[in-house]
Every structure is written in structure tokens, then in C-alpha cells.
Backbone as ProteinMPNN parsed JSONL, in Angstrom:
{"seq_chain_A": "MKKTLSITYTALCTAIISVCSLISVPLPSGVPITMQTFAVSLGGFILGKKKGAVAVLIYIILGSFGIPVFSGFRGGLSVLTGITGGFLSGFIITSFLCGLSTQTDKKVLKALLIVSGVICLHLIGCIQFSLLTSSSLLYAFITVSAPFIAKDIISVIIAQLIYKKLKFYLKTDNFK", "coords_chain_A": {"N_chain_A": [[23.215, 6.141, 8.448], [20.586, 5.777, 8.163], [20.219, 3.823, 5.525], [21.713, 1.714, 6.938], [19.268, 1.029, 8.644], [17.683, 0.415, 6.912], [18.055, -1.911, 5.282], [18.943, -3.124, 7.523], [15.542, -3.342, 8.551], [14.796, -4.704, 6.257], [15.97, -7.25, 5.906], [14.915, -7.771, 8.712], [12.16, -8.171, 8.299], [12.549, -10.478, 5.913], [13.145, -11.933, 7.636], [10.94, -12.768, 9.354], [8.99, -13.627, 7.086], [10.034, -15.771, 6.93], [9.673, -17.376, 9.018], [7.112, -17.423, 9.47], [5.734, -18.909, 7.484], [6.91, -21.326, 8.008], [5.276, -21.822, 10.031], [2.628, -24.234, 9.416], [0.141, -25.868, 8.01], [-0.684, -28.58, 6.995], [-2.51, -29.532, 3.817], [-5.096, -31.815, 1.78], [-4.845, -30.694, -0.526], [-2.226, -30.086, -1.267], [-1.308, -27.633, -0.923], [-0.29, -25.965, 1.964], [-2.16, -24.386, 4.79], [-0.938, -21.483, 5.932], [0.929, -18.661, 7.499], [2.235, -16.673, 5.729], [1.336, -15.086, 4.086], [0.285, -12.707, 5.704], [2.985, -11.976, 6.417], [4.25, -11.35, 4.35], [2.313, -9.248, 3.062], [2.806, -7.674, 5.701], [5.445, -6.741, 5.49], [5.594, -5.567, 3.294], [3.771, -3.256, 3.389], [5.132, -2.206, 5.664], [7.483, -1.75, 4.814], [7.547, -0.438, 2.347], [6.899, -0.356, -1.946], [9.045, -1.581, -3.157], [11.136, -2.439, -1.244], [9.814, -4.185, 0.169], [9.236, -5.706, -1.791], [11.441, -7.185, -2.278], [12.433, -8.109, 0.182], [10.958, -10.358, 0.224], [11.778, -11.293, -2.397], [14.474, -12.159, -1.437], [13.652, -13.906, 0.394], [12.967, -15.834, -0.949], [14.658, -16.584, -2.569], [16.849, -17.272, -0.783], [14.995, -19.957, 0.201], [15.068, -21.498, -2.541], [18.339, -21.819, -2.5], [18.159, -24.183, -0.964], [17.767, -23.706, 1.592], [15.622, -24.713, 4.344], [13.144, -22.304, 4.072], [10.626, -22.312, 3.675], [7.177, -23.479, 3.601], [6.554, -26.553, 5.75], [9.193, -27.129, 6.384], [10.623, -26.754, 4.235], [13.14, -26.552, 1.343], [14.81, -25.139, -1.464], [14.798, -25.646, -5.492], [12.597, -27.065, -6.795], [10.819, -26.785, -5.356], [10.157, -24.274, -5.528], [9.153, -24.508, -8.444], [7.51, -26.579, -8.337], [3.849, -27.583, -7.246], [3.103, -25.835, -5.414], [4.613, -23.37, -5.981], [3.785, -21.081, -7.726], [2.362, -19.27, -5.711], [4.35, -18.697, -4.515], [6.098, -17.036, -5.66], [3.801, -15.075, -6.633], [3.635, -14.107, -4.204], [5.71, -11.764, -4.492], [4.219, -9.891, -6.088], [2.23, -8.971, -3.837], [3.333, -8.194, -1.907], [4.465, -5.451, -3.385], [2.557, -4.365, -4.107], [1.018, -4.016, -1.386], [2.742, -2.373, -0.717], [2.725, -0.099, -2.028], [0.207, 0.545, -2.046], [0.551, 2.377, 0.46], [1.034, 4.448, -0.382], [-1.054, 6.403, -0.746], [-3.737, 8.616, 0.027], [-6.516, 7.66, -0.003], [-8.696, 5.919, 0.282], [-10.058, 4.383, -1.076], [-8.801, 3.483, -3.406], [-6.614, 2.36, -1.764], [-7.761, 0.16, -0.798], [-8.388, -1.173, -3.234], [-5.881, -1.632, -3.972], [-4.618, -3.409, -2.57], [-6.434, -5.492, -2.068], [-5.901, -6.129, -5.08], [-3.645, -7.002, -4.968], [-3.964, -9.899, -3.329], [-5.311, -10.83, -5.44], [-3.906, -10.978, -7.633], [-1.864, -12.692, -6.532], [-3.429, -15.284, -5.99], [-4.252, -15.804, -8.742], [-1.543, -16.091, -9.974], [-0.774, -18.368, -8.926], [-3.067, -20.143, -8.837], [-2.331, -20.337, -11.556], [0.075, -21.713, -12.057], [-0.097, -24.185, -10.48], [-2.182, -25.645, -11.996], [-1.213, -25.801, -14.206], [1.026, -27.66, -13.723], [-0.543, -30.019, -12.984], [-1.841, -30.414, -14.675], [-4.699, -29.503, -14.463], [-7.941, -28.037, -14.67], [-8.493, -24.611, -14.442], [-10.322, -23.789, -13.293], [-10.586, -25.882, -11.358], [-8.621, -25.346, -10.161], [-8.459, -23.152, -8.874], [-11.008, -24.089, -7.012], [-9.551, -25.965, -5.36], [-7.291, -25.105, -4.771], [-7.619, -22.531, -4.347], [-9.503, -20.892, -3.464], [-10.431, -21.835, -0.839], [-8.824, -20.194, 1.142], [-9.381, -17.636, 0.358], [-10.79, -16.266, 2.116], [-9.399, -16.18, 4.661], [-6.861, -15.155, 3.908], [-7.458, -12.108, 2.945], [-7.871, -11.399, 5.736], [-5.584, -12.267, 6.844], [-4.46, -9.167, 5.52], [-5.563, -7.412, 6.024], [-5.318, -7.56, 8.742], [-2.353, -7.111, 8.641], [-2.489, -4.971, 8.257], [-3.524, -3.454, 9.994], [-1.672, -3.585, 12.361], [0.451, -2.848, 10.935], [-0.38, 0.084, 10.968], [-0.552, 0.739, 13.519], [1.849, 0.041, 14.174], [3.508, 2.034, 12.578], [4.385, 4.814, 13.244], [6.424, 4.201, 15.765], [7.871, 3.037, 13.971], [9.333, 4.157, 12.34], [8.884, 4.463, 9.263], [9.229, 5.122, 7.297], [11.262, 7.11, 6.497], [13.013, 5.744, 4.631], [11.498, 4.607, 2.589]], "CA_chain_A": [[22.165, 5.425, 9.707], [19.44, 5.316, 6.978], [20.927, 2.728, 5.1], [21.847, 0.499, 8.121], [18.418, 1.184, 9.129], [16.597, -0.074, 5.762], [18.669, -3.542, 5.618], [17.986, -4.447, 8.715], [14.39, -4.006, 8.602], [14.574, -5.666, 5.226], [16.265, -8.325, 6.847], [13.669, -8.159, 9.602], [10.781, -8.326, 7.645], [12.816, -11.872, 5.055], [12.981, -13.278, 8.856], [9.433, -12.802, 9.747], [8.458, -14.261, 6.37], [10.354, -17.406, 6.93], [9.204, -17.651, 10.086], [5.537, -17.529, 9.393], [5.807, -19.749, 6.371], [7.56, -22.931, 8.907], [3.798, -22.32, 10.654], [1.801, -24.523, 8.451], [-0.809, -26.831, 8.349], [-0.817, -29.25, 5.701], [-4.207, -30.031, 2.916], [-4.899, -32.84, 0.946], [-4.525, -30.512, -1.78], [-0.866, -30.155, -1.574], [-1.201, -26.522, -0.458], [-0.904, -25.798, 3.099], [-2.755, -23.278, 5.283], [0.527, -20.643, 6.399], [1.029, -17.412, 7.802], [2.852, -16.358, 4.551], [0.234, -13.858, 3.364], [0.292, -11.71, 6.567], [3.895, -11.936, 6.691], [4.419, -11.139, 3.235], [1.673, -8.084, 3.358], [3.166, -6.666, 6.736], [6.368, -6.753, 4.758], [5.014, -4.467, 2.092], [3.623, -2.171, 4.136], [6.442, -1.428, 6.935], [9.048, -1.471, 3.498], [6.859, 0.179, 1.056], [6.822, -1.264, -2.099], [10.381, -1.906, -3.772], [11.862, -2.868, -0.191], [8.687, -5.241, 0.593], [9.305, -7.095, -2.736], [12.8, -7.096, -2.138], [12.181, -9.197, 1.044], [10.318, -11.466, -0.662], [12.675, -12.085, -3.525], [15.422, -12.451, -0.45], [13.324, -15.229, 1.21], [12.522, -16.848, -2.061], [16.255, -17.21, -2.952], [17.062, -18.597, 0.215], [14.419, -21.167, -0.188], [15.776, -21.919, -3.544], [19.181, -22.36, -2.442], [17.818, -25.447, -0.293], [17.7, -23.615, 2.752], [14.189, -24.545, 4.517], [12.424, -21.562, 5.223], [9.662, -22.677, 2.809], [6.287, -24.218, 4.395], [6.646, -27.766, 5.668], [10.521, -26.741, 6.071], [11.347, -27.347, 2.938], [13.932, -25.569, 0.781], [14.907, -26.141, -2.705], [14.406, -25.661, -6.807], [11.751, -28.044, -6.798], [9.358, -25.776, -4.853], [9.908, -22.968, -6.71], [8.814, -25.259, -9.917], [6.396, -27.497, -7.933], [2.424, -26.802, -7.342], [3.116, -24.338, -4.519], [6.078, -22.149, -6.584], [3.01, -20.007, -8.061], [2.249, -18.639, -4.788], [5.367, -17.769, -3.681], [6.621, -16.09, -6.877], [2.921, -14.195, -6.318], [3.924, -13.057, -3.471], [6.493, -10.676, -4.807], [3.473, -8.58, -6.433], [1.515, -8.78, -3.072], [4.196, -7.676, -1.352], [4.782, -4.89, -3.768], [1.196, -3.684, -4.218], [0.553, -3.673, -0.129], [3.753, -1.099, -0.254], [2.48, 0.959, -3.078], [-0.644, 1.355, -0.91], [0.794, 3.174, 1.583], [1.463, 5.939, -0.943], [-1.828, 7.144, -1.029], [-4.14, 8.448, 0.944], [-7.646, 7.366, -0.945], [-9.042, 4.602, 0.623], [-11.144, 3.038, -2.037], [-7.624, 3.537, -3.877], [-5.508, 1.513, -0.79], [-8.618, -0.887, -0.881], [-7.976, -1.66, -4.929], [-4.267, -2.216, -4.478], [-4.238, -4.367, -1.383], [-7.22, -7.254, -2.781], [-5.318, -6.582, -6.16], [-2.067, -8.392, -4.168], [-4.456, -10.724, -3.177], [-5.875, -11.796, -6.703], [-2.576, -11.896, -8.107], [-1.324, -13.718, -5.727], [-4.065, -16.47, -6.237], [-4.277, -15.912, -10.102], [-0.466, -16.807, -10.261], [-0.72, -20.012, -8.014], [-4.251, -21.116, -9.821], [-2.251, -20.952, -13.101], [1.068, -22.73, -12.173], [-1.302, -25.259, -9.932], [-3.209, -25.793, -12.958], [0.14, -26.481, -15.684], [1.461, -28.682, -13.392], [-1.32, -30.918, -12.541], [-2.83, -30.867, -16.169], [-5.94, -29.005, -14.544], [-8.448, -27.009, -15.17], [-7.938, -22.928, -13.836], [-11.524, -24.054, -12.117], [-10.184, -26.994, -10.562], [-7.703, -25.368, -9.749], [-9.317, -22.301, -8.026], [-11.421, -24.585, -6.152], [-8.951, -26.5, -5.259], [-6.543, -24.363, -3.727], [-7.601, -20.65, -3.926], [-11.189, -20.501, -2.882], [-10.385, -22.224, 0.299], [-7.656, -19.376, 1.387], [-9.331, -16.572, 0.241], [-11.439, -15.366, 3.126], [-7.816, -16.229, 5.302], [-5.462, -14.165, 2.932], [-7.764, -11.117, 3.479], [-7.842, -11.535, 6.766], [-4.354, -11.695, 6.755], [-4.176, -8.198, 4.938], [-6.138, -6.868, 6.826], [-4.877, -7.994, 10.437], [-1.406, -6.577, 8.949], [-2.66, -3.471, 7.943], [-3.949, -2.851, 11.301], [-0.543, -3.395, 13.24], [1.182, -1.603, 10.584], [-0.535, 1.312, 11.527], [0.142, 0.937, 15.195], [3.546, 0.538, 14.685], [4.295, 3.272, 11.754], [4.975, 5.949, 14.246], [7.159, 3.912, 16.438], [9.195, 2.327, 13.36], [9.465, 5.826, 11.27], [10.124, 3.708, 7.959], [9.122, 6.644, 6.537], [12.58, 7.759, 6.406], [13.592, 5.11, 3.908], [11.187, 3.927, 1.625]], "C_chain_A": [[21.28, 5.015, 9.015], [19.483, 4.245, 6.55], [20.731, 1.383, 5.739], [20.477, 0.364, 8.363], [17.493, 0.148, 8.263], [16.962, -1.386, 5.513], [18.398, -3.966, 6.652], [16.891, -4.65, 8.864], [13.739, -4.797, 7.316], [14.562, -7.279, 5.411], [15.454, -9.19, 7.731], [12.673, -9.296, 9.284], [11.258, -10.142, 6.758], [12.663, -12.925, 6.322], [11.597, -13.767, 9.4], [8.541, -13.877, 8.439], [8.9, -15.48, 6.269], [9.988, -18.094, 7.814], [7.69, -18.004, 10.243], [5.163, -18.355, 8.33], [6.25, -21.193, 7.46], [6.051, -22.66, 9.76], [2.766, -22.357, 9.422], [0.882, -25.464, 9.123], [-1.475, -27.173, 7.211], [-2.346, -29.429, 5.365], [-4.038, -31.085, 2.39], [-4.037, -32.318, -0.358], [-3.125, -30.112, -1.893], [-0.535, -28.79, -0.728], [-1.685, -25.592, 0.9], [-1.527, -24.586, 3.833], [-1.153, -22.666, 5.899], [0.225, -19.231, 6.756], [1.475, -16.446, 6.997], [2.478, -14.973, 4.185], [0.308, -12.328, 4.165], [1.538, -11.364, 6.462], [4.601, -10.798, 5.567], [3.742, -9.064, 2.854], [2.045, -6.956, 4.481], [4.474, -5.875, 6.04], [6.291, -5.399, 3.811], [4.96, -3.136, 2.835], [4.3, -1.386, 5.137], [7.628, -1.096, 5.305], [8.448, -0.701, 2.731], [7.271, -0.854, -0.253], [7.976, -2.261, -2.996], [10.862, -2.603, -2.682], [11.505, -4.531, 0.399], [9.272, -6.505, -0.094], [10.788, -7.399, -2.505], [12.803, -8.202, -0.819], [11.915, -10.271, 0.759], [11.123, -12.288, -1.175], [13.077, -12.479, -2.536], [15.095, -14.397, -0.149], [13.074, -16.331, -0.002], [13.973, -17.53, -2.55], [17.191, -17.649, -1.975], [16.424, -19.715, 0.123], [14.925, -21.678, -1.333], [17.208, -22.536, -3.688], [19.393, -23.431, -1.192], [17.351, -24.737, 1.389], [16.27, -23.744, 3.446], [13.012, -23.576, 4.737], [10.94, -21.468, 4.226], [8.583, -23.552, 3.7], [6.403, -25.72, 4.298], [8.981, -28.009, 5.781], [10.887, -27.479, 5.031], [11.834, -26.207, 1.728], [14.03, -26.103, -0.687], [14.34, -24.955, -4.67], [13.078, -25.925, -7.106], [10.455, -27.571, -5.917], [8.993, -24.865, -5.229], [8.694, -23.759, -7.719], [7.491, -26.288, -9.239], [4.912, -27.237, -7.461], [1.932, -25.796, -6.81], [3.549, -22.949, -5.031], [5.074, -20.794, -7.158], [2.724, -18.975, -6.883], [3.231, -17.937, -4.356], [5.816, -16.612, -4.745], [5.38, -14.376, -6.793], [2.957, -13.43, -4.923], [4.77, -11.772, -3.253], [5.307, -9.442, -5.227], [2.555, -8.544, -5.302], [2.392, -7.698, -2.118], [4.317, -5.906, -1.707], [3.105, -3.988, -3.992], [0.383, -3.096, -2.663], [1.158, -2.493, -0.125], [3.363, 0.05, -0.967], [1.0, 1.703, -2.334], [-0.409, 1.997, 0.508], [1.122, 4.478, 0.903], [0.352, 6.693, -1.48], [-2.75, 6.887, 0.39], [-6.28, 7.936, 0.66], [-7.985, 5.858, -0.716], [-9.157, 3.731, -0.36], [-9.876, 2.54, -2.832], [-6.812, 2.039, -3.497], [-6.376, 0.573, -1.121], [-8.215, -2.186, -2.181], [-6.699, -2.182, -4.788], [-4.139, -3.106, -3.52], [-5.211, -5.799, -1.709], [-6.777, -6.992, -4.124], [-4.112, -7.436, -5.934], [-2.978, -9.404, -4.284], [-4.944, -11.62, -4.533], [-4.727, -12.003, -7.617], [-1.756, -13.022, -7.589], [-2.091, -15.494, -5.812], [-4.275, -16.647, -7.895], [-3.175, -16.804, -10.26], [-0.707, -18.181, -9.816], [-1.67, -20.862, -8.303], [-3.257, -21.198, -11.307], [-0.731, -21.93, -12.688], [0.269, -24.048, -11.414], [-1.839, -25.936, -11.093], [-2.14, -26.693, -14.221], [0.389, -27.582, -14.977], [0.632, -30.072, -12.688], [-2.479, -31.464, -13.638], [-4.241, -30.743, -15.509], [-6.413, -28.341, -14.858], [-8.649, -25.728, -14.252], [-9.605, -23.15, -12.737], [-11.406, -24.469, -11.204], [-9.74, -26.624, -9.826], [-7.517, -24.121, -8.352], [-10.423, -23.331, -6.719], [-10.693, -25.278, -4.973], [-7.932, -26.263, -3.756], [-6.472, -22.739, -3.834], [-8.744, -20.418, -3.276], [-10.909, -20.874, -1.535], [-9.883, -21.053, 1.122], [-7.928, -17.834, 1.354], [-9.227, -15.467, 0.947], [-9.706, -15.207, 3.958], [-7.146, -15.379, 4.915], [-6.347, -12.603, 2.996], [-7.734, -11.108, 4.517], [-6.589, -10.823, 7.63], [-3.679, -10.552, 6.788], [-4.143, -7.242, 5.592], [-5.632, -6.564, 8.035], [-3.273, -7.293, 10.154], [-1.306, -5.478, 8.726], [-2.953, -2.592, 9.362], [-2.261, -2.77, 12.133], [-0.042, -2.814, 12.227], [0.745, -0.237, 11.022], [-0.402, 1.605, 12.65], [1.101, 0.941, 14.88], [4.251, 1.381, 13.683], [4.667, 4.195, 12.352], [6.396, 5.158, 15.064], [8.482, 3.171, 15.0], [9.75, 3.247, 12.233], [10.024, 5.045, 9.921], [9.797, 4.456, 6.652], [10.083, 6.973, 5.514], [13.055, 7.125, 5.058], [12.974, 4.078, 2.936], [10.837, 4.548, 0.257]], "O_chain_A": [[21.013, 3.817, 9.111], [18.763, 3.426, 7.12], [20.054, 0.402, 5.43], [20.269, -0.847, 8.294], [16.76, -0.714, 8.749], [15.998, -2.151, 5.531], [17.742, -4.983, 6.879], [16.575, -5.776, 9.249], [12.633, -5.335, 7.259], [13.719, -8.155, 5.215], [15.242, -10.402, 7.767], [12.426, -10.453, 9.626], [10.429, -11.037, 6.925], [12.299, -14.1, 6.303], [11.287, -14.898, 9.775], [7.674, -14.696, 8.744], [8.291, -16.31, 5.594], [9.891, -19.315, 7.692], [7.232, -18.785, 11.077], [3.943, -18.515, 8.309], [5.44, -22.115, 7.368], [5.709, -23.746, 10.228], [2.261, -21.465, 8.74], [0.81, -25.782, 10.31], [-2.364, -26.601, 6.58], [-3.246, -29.476, 6.204], [-2.894, -31.54, 2.387], [-3.139, -32.866, -0.998], [-2.925, -29.684, -3.029], [0.399, -28.805, 0.075], [-2.684, -24.892, 1.07], [-1.267, -23.558, 3.207], [-0.311, -23.482, 6.275], [-0.762, -18.688, 6.26], [1.229, -15.292, 7.345], [3.204, -13.99, 4.033], [0.365, -11.215, 3.641], [1.567, -10.137, 6.366], [5.241, -9.776, 5.818], [4.398, -8.066, 2.556], [1.776, -5.758, 4.385], [4.556, -4.647, 6.023], [7.03, -4.416, 3.837], [5.793, -2.231, 2.886], [4.107, -0.201, 5.406], [8.378, -0.139, 5.116], [9.325, 0.025, 2.261], [7.819, -1.929, -0.01], [7.763, -3.409, -3.386], [11.15, -3.736, -3.068], [12.179, -5.484, 0.791], [9.62, -7.606, 0.333], [10.887, -8.56, -2.903], [13.327, -9.279, -1.102], [12.645, -11.223, 1.035], [11.352, -13.458, -0.868], [12.335, -13.37, -2.123], [15.71, -15.451, -0.308], [13.023, -17.547, 0.182], [14.225, -18.706, -2.811], [18.196, -18.304, -2.252], [17.15, -20.693, -0.056], [15.441, -22.748, -1.008], [17.494, -23.4, -4.516], [20.445, -23.556, -0.564], [16.65, -25.363, 2.183], [15.556, -22.79, 3.139], [12.044, -23.887, 5.431], [10.306, -20.414, 4.201], [9.075, -24.331, 4.516], [6.385, -26.28, 3.203], [9.714, -28.872, 5.298], [11.368, -28.611, 4.987], [11.147, -25.278, 1.302], [13.531, -27.153, -1.093], [13.725, -23.894, -4.775], [12.399, -25.06, -7.659], [9.323, -28.054, -5.935], [7.831, -24.477, -5.35], [7.492, -23.512, -7.631], [6.561, -26.602, -9.981], [4.957, -26.036, -7.194], [0.998, -25.059, -7.125], [3.124, -21.834, -4.729], [5.499, -19.643, -7.059], [2.877, -17.787, -7.167], [3.152, -16.799, -3.893], [5.815, -15.41, -4.481], [5.717, -13.193, -6.847], [2.398, -12.365, -4.661], [4.696, -10.972, -2.32], [5.412, -8.289, -4.81], [1.622, -7.859, -5.722], [2.021, -6.583, -1.752], [4.294, -5.083, -0.792], [3.056, -2.759, -3.924], [-0.459, -2.202, -2.592], [0.556, -1.511, 0.309], [3.656, 1.164, -0.533], [0.762, 2.895, -2.137], [-1.204, 2.027, 1.447], [1.445, 5.477, 1.545], [0.493, 7.48, -2.416], [-2.782, 6.011, 1.255], [-7.061, 8.111, 1.595], [-7.623, 4.884, -1.376], [-8.591, 2.652, -0.536], [-9.763, 1.324, -2.989], [-6.493, 1.088, -4.211], [-5.848, -0.17, -1.948], [-7.927, -3.382, -2.144], [-6.38, -3.166, -5.454], [-3.17, -3.815, -3.791], [-4.771, -6.944, -1.606], [-7.367, -7.84, -4.793], [-3.725, -8.377, -6.628], [-2.941, -9.97, -5.376], [-4.932, -12.849, -4.595], [-4.581, -13.032, -8.277], [-1.181, -13.96, -8.142], [-1.486, -16.562, -5.723], [-4.478, -17.805, -8.258], [-3.353, -17.981, -10.573], [-0.816, -19.066, -10.665], [-1.518, -22.078, -8.183], [-3.484, -22.114, -12.097], [-0.687, -23.014, -13.268], [0.126, -25.002, -12.179], [-1.875, -27.152, -10.908], [-2.294, -27.752, -14.83], [0.012, -28.632, -15.498], [1.179, -30.941, -12.01], [-3.39, -32.292, -13.629], [-5.054, -31.624, -15.787], [-5.766, -27.546, -15.541], [-9.049, -26.021, -13.126], [-9.779, -22.648, -11.627], [-11.822, -23.975, -10.156], [-9.958, -27.042, -8.689], [-6.819, -24.142, -7.339], [-10.366, -23.006, -5.533], [-11.107, -25.212, -3.815], [-7.804, -26.72, -2.62], [-5.57, -21.966, -3.51], [-8.749, -19.543, -2.411], [-11.255, -19.933, -0.819], [-10.685, -20.835, 2.031], [-7.26, -16.963, 1.91], [-8.532, -14.451, 0.921], [-8.989, -14.221, 3.79], [-6.711, -14.641, 5.799], [-5.492, -11.731, 3.147], [-7.117, -10.043, 4.551], [-6.419, -9.862, 8.382], [-2.698, -10.375, 7.51], [-3.263, -6.415, 5.827], [-5.497, -5.396, 8.4], [-2.735, -6.874, 11.179], [-0.265, -4.841, 8.89], [-2.663, -1.429, 9.643], [-1.852, -1.644, 12.417], [0.028, -1.648, 12.616], [1.602, 0.54, 11.441], [-0.117, 2.768, 12.939], [1.69, 1.971, 15.21], [5.469, 1.523, 13.795], [5.699, 4.602, 11.818], [7.47, 5.716, 14.842], [9.672, 2.923, 15.195], [10.559, 2.9, 11.373], [11.201, 4.988, 9.567], [10.063, 4.339, 5.456], [9.978, 7.095, 4.293], [13.528, 7.939, 4.264], [13.526, 3.059, 2.522], [10.528, 3.823, -0.689]]}, "name": "protein", "num_of_chains": 1, "seq": "MKKTLSITYTALCTAIISVCSLISVPLPSGVPITMQTFAVSLGGFILGKKKGAVAVLIYIILGSFGIPVFSGFRGGLSVLTGITGGFLSGFIITSFLCGLSTQTDKKVLKALLIVSGVICLHLIGCIQFSLLTSSSLLYAFITVSAPFIAKDIISVIIAQLIYKKLKFYLKTDNFK"}
């Protein structure tokens, strides 16, 4: 029963990430505003570090096979190797660190882990954007990261608040 519940929650979190990716507002930079960071962090909080990262990895694998789960109803390896692909890869680390934050009661450490997840997400995204557009990291940061940092931090905070309200009912600690 515990294994079935774990698989079900992982699949559900993958589905939530997919749906939240489809809710997007395109921007001139090519990096859209989505709810992915919210869904990825919520998955990490609910599932824990390993299964949260696995849910994101499954989402990426589905998209890489051409299933249109990425923003703008896109799919395929070209998205992963494109200007937004670094952000998709960074989501694995974000989910892992959000999940890891649930294993400590120390508020400062918890906050550091969560903020580190957002920093890693943006760093990986900026590096790939910079390499593919032959632009500086500063330009990449200003173009595709800075406009999203506040939204992403708010998204993670909202995901954590929702997790705190749901964790009693979900009983996810049984399979983390």
C-alpha cells in the first residue's frame, strides 16, 4: 500500500507540474511566465528530496519524447537544448532542495535550502541561455532571470504554505 501511494503521489505531482507548465504568458525574451516553480517546489515539499526530483525528471522525460508538457504546449529535445532548457534542468535541483528542507526543523537552514533551490534554478537557466545566445551572464541575468526572481520566491513560499496545510491529510512522511 505504501509503495502504491508513493507512486500515485509521484505521478500526481508530475501531472501538476505538467499542467502548471501549460499555464504560461509568453515574454519577448523567449522565457515565459509560468507556474512551474510553484509546482516543482510543491512536489519537492510533498514527496521529499528524492521523489520530488524524480517527479520533475519524469516530467522532463515526457517532454523530451515530444509530449507537449512544456510551456506553450511544446515538447521535444529541442526545448531541452533551447534557451529555456537550463531552467527545466534546474527544476530538478529546486525540487530536491525543497524536499530536503522538509527534513529539518531549523528555520534558517530550511530557508537557506529553499533559497538555494531558486538560486540554482536561475543560475543553470542563465548559463544555458548565455551559452546559446552568445551573450554575457549579466545580460542573461537581466533578461531571463531578474524579472522572475520575485515571482519564483513568492511561488515557493505559497507552495510551502500549501504543503504545511496539506501534510497532515496527505501523510506523505510515510514514504519520504
